[in-house]
matplotlib code that plots the C-alpha trace (Angstrom):
import matplotlib.pyplot as plt

x = [30.7, 30.0, 29.3, 26.4, 23.8, 20.0, 17.8, 15.0, 17.7, 18.5, 14.8, 14.1, 17.0, 14.4, 12.4, 13.8, 13.9, 13.8, 10.4, 9.1, 9.9, 8.1, 5.0, 5.1, 5.6, 2.6, 0.2, 2.0, 2.9, 5.8, 4.0, 4.6, 6.4, 9.4, 10.1, 9.3, 9.3, 7.2, 10.3, 10.8, 7.3, 7.5, 10.6, 9.0, 5.7, 7.6, 9.6, 6.5, 4.8, 7.9, 8.5, 5.0, 4.6, 1.1, 0.7, 2.2, 3.6, 5.2, 6.8, 8.1, 9.6, 11.3, 12.6, 14.0, 15.9, 17.6, 18.3, 22.0, 20.6, 18.5, 21.3, 21.4, 17.7, 17.5, 15.5, 16.2, 13.5, 10.3, 7.4, 4.0, 2.4, 4.3, 3.5, -0.1, -0.5, 1.4, -1.0, -3.9, -2.9, -0.3, -2.4, -2.7, -2.4, 1.2, 1.7, -1.0, 1.3, 4.3, 2.8, 2.1, 5.5, 7.1, 4.9, 6.0, 9.5, 9.2, 7.6, 10.4, 12.9, 10.8, 9.7, 8.1, 7.4, 7.9, 4.3, 4.2, 0.6, -0.6, 0.4, -1.9, 0.1, -2.6, -2.4, -4.3, -5.8, -8.2, -10.5, -11.9, -12.1, -11.4, -13.5, -11.4, -13.6, -13.3, -14.8, -17.6, -17.4, -13.7, -14.2, -17.6, -16.7, -16.5, -20.2, -20.9, -23.9, -25.9, -23.5, -20.4, -17.8, -15.6, -13.8, -13.0, -9.8, -10.7, -7.6, -6.7, -4.3, -1.8, -1.9, 1.3, 3.4, 1.6, 1.5, -1.4, -1.5, -4.3, -6.3, -9.4, -10.3, -13.9, -16.4, -17.5, -21.2, -20.5, -21.4, -18.4, -19.7, -19.2, -15.5, -15.4, -16.2, -13.0, -10.7, -8.5, -8.8, -6.3, -6.9, -6.3, -6.1, -8.2, -10.0, -11.1, -14.1, -15.7, -19.6, -19.9, -18.9, -21.0, -22.6, -23.8, -22.4, -19.1, -19.2, -20.0, -17.2, -14.6, -15.7, -15.8, -12.1, -11.2, -10.5, -12.0, -13.8, -14.4, -16.7, -19.2, -22.8, -25.6, -28.7, -30.6, -28.5, -30.9, -29.5, -30.5, -28.2, -27.6, -25.0, -23.8, -20.8, -20.2, -16.3, -16.9, -14.1, -13.8, -14.9, -17.9, -17.1, -19.7, -19.0, -21.9, -22.6, -25.2, -26.8, -28.7, -32.5, -35.0, -33.8, -30.1, -30.1, -30.5, -27.7, -25.4, -26.4, -23.2, -22.8, -21.1, -19.7, -20.7, -18.3, -19.8, -17.1, -17.7, -15.3, -15.5, -13.7, -16.6, -19.4, -20.3, -20.8, -19.5, -20.5, -18.4, -19.5, -17.0, -16.5, -13.4, -13.8, -10.2, -9.2, -10.2, -12.8, -10.2, -8.2, -11.3, -11.8, -8.2, -8.0, -11.0, -9.6, -6.4, -8.7, -7.9, -4.4, -6.0, -7.6, -4.1, -2.8, -5.3, -4.5, -0.8, -1.0, -3.3, -1.2, 2.3, 1.6, -0.5, -3.7, -6.1, -5.0, -4.5, -2.3, -5.0, -8.8, -9.0, -9.9, -6.6, -4.6, -6.4, -5.8, -2.2, -1.4, -3.1, -1.0, 2.2, 1.3, 0.8, 4.0, 5.8, 4.3, 5.9, 9.3, 9.4, 8.5, 10.9, 13.6, 12.9, 13.1, 16.2, 18.1, 16.6, 16.1, 14.5, 12.8, 8.9, 7.6, 6.7, 10.1, 11.8, 9.5, 10.4, 14.2, 13.9, 11.8, 14.5, 17.7, 16.6, 19.8, 21.9, 24.8, 24.2, 23.1, 20.0, 22.1, 23.7, 20.3, 17.9, 20.4, 22.5, 25.3, 23.5, 20.3, 22.5, 22.9, 26.2, 27.4, 26.8, 27.4, 24.7, 23.1, 21.9, 21.7, 23.1, 20.0, 21.4, 22.9, 19.5, 19.0, 15.7, 15.1]
y = [9.0, 11.7, 9.8, 10.8, 9.5, 9.3, 8.8, 7.2, 4.5, 3.6, 3.3, 1.1, -1.2, -2.2, -4.3, -6.8, -5.6, -9.5, -9.8, -6.6, -7.8, -11.1, -9.2, -7.0, -10.3, -11.8, -8.7, -8.1, -4.6, -4.2, -6.0, -4.0, -1.3, 0.3, 3.4, 3.9, 0.5, -0.3, 0.0, 3.5, 4.4, 3.2, 5.3, 8.4, 7.9, 7.3, 10.3, 12.5, 11.1, 11.8, 15.2, 16.2, 17.0, 18.4, 17.5, 15.4, 18.8, 19.5, 15.9, 16.3, 19.6, 18.7, 15.4, 17.1, 19.7, 16.7, 14.7, 14.2, 12.1, 9.7, 7.1, 6.8, 6.4, 3.9, 6.2, 6.4, 8.9, 10.6, 12.6, 13.5, 11.5, 8.4, 8.7, 9.6, 6.4, 4.3, 5.5, 4.6, 1.2, -0.5, -2.7, -1.0, -4.8, -4.7, -2.0, -3.7, -6.9, -4.9, -3.6, -6.9, -8.2, -5.3, -5.9, -9.5, -8.6, -6.2, -9.0, -11.4, -8.8, -8.6, -5.0, -3.5, -0.1, 0.0, 0.5, 0.6, 1.5, -2.1, -5.1, -7.6, -9.9, -10.0, -8.3, -5.0, -4.0, -0.8, -1.1, 2.2, 4.0, 7.4, 9.0, 10.9, 13.2, 13.2, 15.3, 13.5, 15.1, 13.7, 10.5, 9.2, 5.7, 6.9, 7.9, 8.7, 11.1, 13.0, 15.5, 14.2, 11.4, 9.7, 6.6, 5.0, 3.4, 0.7, 0.0, -2.6, -0.6, -2.3, -0.3, -1.7, -1.4, 1.8, 0.6, -0.5, -4.4, -4.6, -2.2, -2.2, 0.7, 0.8, 3.3, 5.7, 4.6, 1.1, 0.2, -0.4, -3.8, -5.0, -4.3, -6.0, -9.3, -9.5, -8.6, -11.3, -12.1, -13.9, -16.1, -14.3, -10.9, -8.0, -5.9, -2.4, -1.8, 1.4, 1.5, 1.9, -1.9, -3.1, -6.3, -9.5, -11.6, -10.0, -10.5, -14.1, -14.6, -13.0, -15.2, -18.3, -17.6, -17.3, -13.7, -10.8, -7.7, -4.4, -1.7, 0.8, -0.1, 1.7, 3.2, 0.4, -2.4, -4.5, -6.9, -8.3, -7.8, -11.1, -10.1, -6.5, -5.4, -1.9, -1.0, 2.7, 5.1, 8.5, 7.0, 5.2, 1.9, -0.7, -4.4, -6.3, -9.8, -9.7, -11.6, -10.2, -10.2, -10.5, -11.8, -11.1, -13.8, -16.5, -14.9, -14.5, -16.9, -16.5, -14.2, -10.8, -8.2, -4.5, -2.1, 1.5, 4.3, 7.9, 10.5, 13.5, 15.8, 15.4, 14.6, 11.6, 7.9, 5.4, 1.9, -0.8, -4.3, -7.2, -10.9, -10.6, -11.8, -11.9, -8.3, -5.9, -3.3, -0.5, -2.4, -2.6, 1.1, 1.8, -0.4, 1.1, 4.7, 3.7, 3.4, 7.0, 6.1, 5.1, 8.6, 10.1, 7.8, 9.1, 12.5, 11.9, 10.4, 13.1, 15.9, 14.3, 12.2, 12.8, 11.0, 14.0, 15.4, 12.9, 12.8, 10.8, 10.6, 6.8, 4.2, 2.4, 5.8, 6.8, 3.2, 3.0, 6.5, 5.3, 2.0, 4.0, 6.1, 3.1, 1.8, 4.9, 4.7, 1.3, 2.4, 5.4, 3.3, 0.6, 3.3, 4.6, 1.0, 0.0, 3.2, 3.4, 7.1, 9.2, 11.4, 11.1, 9.7, 13.3, 14.5, 11.9, 12.6, 16.2, 15.5, 13.2, 16.0, 18.5, 16.3, 13.9, 14.7, 16.3, 13.4, 12.6, 9.1, 8.4, 7.5, 10.9, 12.7, 10.7, 9.8, 12.9, 12.8, 14.7, 12.3, 9.0, 6.8, 7.3, 3.8, 2.8, -0.9, -3.0, -0.1, -1.2, 1.9, 0.1, 0.8, 0.2, -3.1, -4.5, -7.5, -9.5, -12.2]
z = [-17.4, -14.7, -11.4, -9.4, -6.9, -7.6, -4.5, -6.7, -7.9, -4.2, -3.5, -6.6, -5.3, -2.4, -5.0, -7.6, -11.2, -12.2, -10.3, -11.6, -15.2, -14.5, -13.5, -16.7, -18.7, -17.2, -18.1, -21.4, -20.4, -23.0, -25.8, -29.2, -27.1, -28.8, -26.6, -22.9, -21.3, -18.2, -16.1, -17.5, -16.7, -13.1, -12.6, -13.8, -12.0, -8.8, -9.4, -9.9, -6.8, -4.5, -6.0, -6.3, -9.9, -10.8, -14.5, -17.5, -18.7, -15.4, -15.4, -19.0, -18.4, -15.2, -16.5, -19.7, -17.5, -16.0, -19.0, -17.9, -15.1, -17.4, -17.7, -13.9, -13.7, -16.4, -18.8, -22.6, -23.7, -22.4, -23.7, -22.6, -25.4, -24.3, -20.7, -21.4, -23.5, -20.9, -18.2, -20.3, -21.7, -19.1, -17.0, -13.6, -12.0, -12.8, -10.0, -7.8, -7.9, -7.3, -4.1, -2.8, -3.8, -1.9, 1.1, 1.2, 1.2, 4.0, 6.1, 5.3, 6.4, 9.8, 9.1, 12.2, 14.0, 17.9, 18.8, 22.6, 23.0, 23.1, 25.0, 23.0, 20.9, 18.1, 14.8, 14.8, 11.5, 10.9, 8.0, 6.4, 3.0, 1.7, -1.1, -4.0, -5.9, -9.8, -12.6, -14.0, -17.4, -17.7, -15.7, -16.9, -15.7, -12.0, -11.6, -8.0, -7.8, -10.5, -11.1, -9.2, -10.0, -7.4, -6.3, -3.1, -1.7, 0.8, 2.9, 5.5, 7.6, 10.0, 13.2, 15.0, 11.7, 10.3, 6.8, 4.4, 4.2, 1.6, -0.6, -3.0, -5.5, -6.3, -7.6, -4.9, -5.6, -4.3, -0.8, 1.4, 2.6, -1.1, -0.7, 2.4, 1.0, -1.0, 2.0, 3.5, 7.3, 9.3, 12.4, 15.7, 14.1, 15.6, 13.0, 13.8, 11.5, 10.6, 10.9, 7.1, 6.9, 9.7, 8.3, 10.2, 7.3, 7.7, 11.5, 11.2, 8.6, 10.7, 13.7, 11.8, 10.7, 14.2, 14.2, 16.2, 15.3, 17.1, 15.8, 17.1, 17.3, 15.1, 16.3, 14.7, 16.4, 18.4, 21.2, 24.5, 27.4, 29.3, 31.9, 32.8, 34.8, 35.8, 36.0, 36.6, 36.9, 35.2, 32.1, 33.5, 31.7, 31.4, 30.2, 29.0, 27.4, 24.7, 21.7, 18.7, 18.6, 15.8, 12.4, 13.3, 15.8, 13.4, 11.2, 14.1, 17.0, 19.0, 22.1, 21.7, 24.1, 24.4, 26.0, 26.9, 27.3, 28.4, 26.9, 29.3, 26.9, 24.4, 26.9, 24.9, 25.4, 22.9, 22.6, 21.0, 20.1, 19.7, 19.8, 21.8, 25.4, 26.4, 26.2, 29.0, 28.6, 28.8, 26.0, 23.7, 24.1, 23.6, 20.4, 18.7, 19.4, 17.5, 14.4, 13.9, 12.7, 9.4, 9.1, 9.6, 7.0, 4.4, 5.4, 5.1, 1.5, 0.4, 1.6, 0.5, -2.4, -5.7, -5.3, -5.5, -8.8, -11.5, -14.7, -16.8, -16.8, -17.8, -15.2, -15.6, -15.4, -12.2, -10.6, -11.8, -10.0, -6.9, -6.7, -7.6, -4.4, -2.4, -3.4, -2.6, 1.0, 1.4, 0.1, 2.3, 5.5, 4.3, 3.9, 7.3, 8.9, 7.2, 8.1, 11.5, 11.0, 13.5, 10.8, 10.3, 6.8, 6.0, 6.8, 4.7, 1.7, 1.9, 2.1, -0.8, -2.7, -2.3, -2.7, -5.5, -7.4, -4.9, -5.1, -1.4, -0.2, 1.5, 4.7, 4.8, 4.2, 6.6, 9.3, 9.8, 12.3, 15.0, 14.7, 14.6, 17.5, 19.6, 18.2, 14.5, 15.5, 14.0, 12.2, 8.8, 6.4, 3.3, 1.5, -2.1, -1.0, 0.1, -2.3, -3.0, -0.7]

ax = plt.figure().add_subplot(projection="3d")
ax.plot(x, y, z, "-o")
ax.set_aspect("equal")
plt.show()
């Protein structure tokens, strides 16, 4: 047989085929399936995400033109009809579970990014959502407004590691606070919350767990200042101890902290409220500023992966495609971590897209000689040899 290398096969080796098949069996993904298994579907969908295919026809034509690589990719057959039916009928929760299995494996292998912006040891998580518009005529299940459809992807984004830790997909018409009720919060974690999620019950839940929240106050946030400290400086920082007034006092009786920060570039004063009394006022402002990282993440996946144009119109097909995109994000970050590549995630996706069947290994492509350290001692670039732990 002609020997070649497929970058997608190397990336798929980062998660266990055995664990994948267990998930498929749990959700009966391959029940009564003769052709085009769930594994083949996942391979084709990952390929379409990483290569930026625009439609089912585009995927089919591209894959048929590379039929001599099918054996290396583990594919026996492909057609638009099989792929369309798979997107409609294969439970999206298969890929949701795969996302979390891969995330757990990355944590076991001590995945981390070297974020030197913060000295606080706490886990930093930004919470926000992005709205993806859909055609209401084709996706009647995703009703948003009178003549517009859409869904929201609510994400808990790890600031230090720069990867999504948790995600919920809901109809765009649903309020953000409803999604926040199902989010997991960890003790001692610091959660930077968008104002759309501001809710006294959510603040109380986070506080009772032993975690911390930082968010901006709304215009209707009523509180009483107990103690005020003027730090001053160019940013005219103020640090205040407050508590809620009116009915909010009974819902959240604990004292809080308000930090005011003036931005001379925008000539605007920002006001942050938090239950964290240990971090300095400057750190509170800097941590909230890092919330912008999640906006950059949403921009990255919309520009480099396929989550704005969908291959199917059913609810299951749309959610499947989004979870495959999330898996692609983890794989690219994992490859970058394992190889210690100096390339950005966007650069790695572009390199993979252009060299999917080039015959070169991931190491040769994303760790070129001129970008490698002077010594390869201790450098772990054996992507294909990474086994499930």
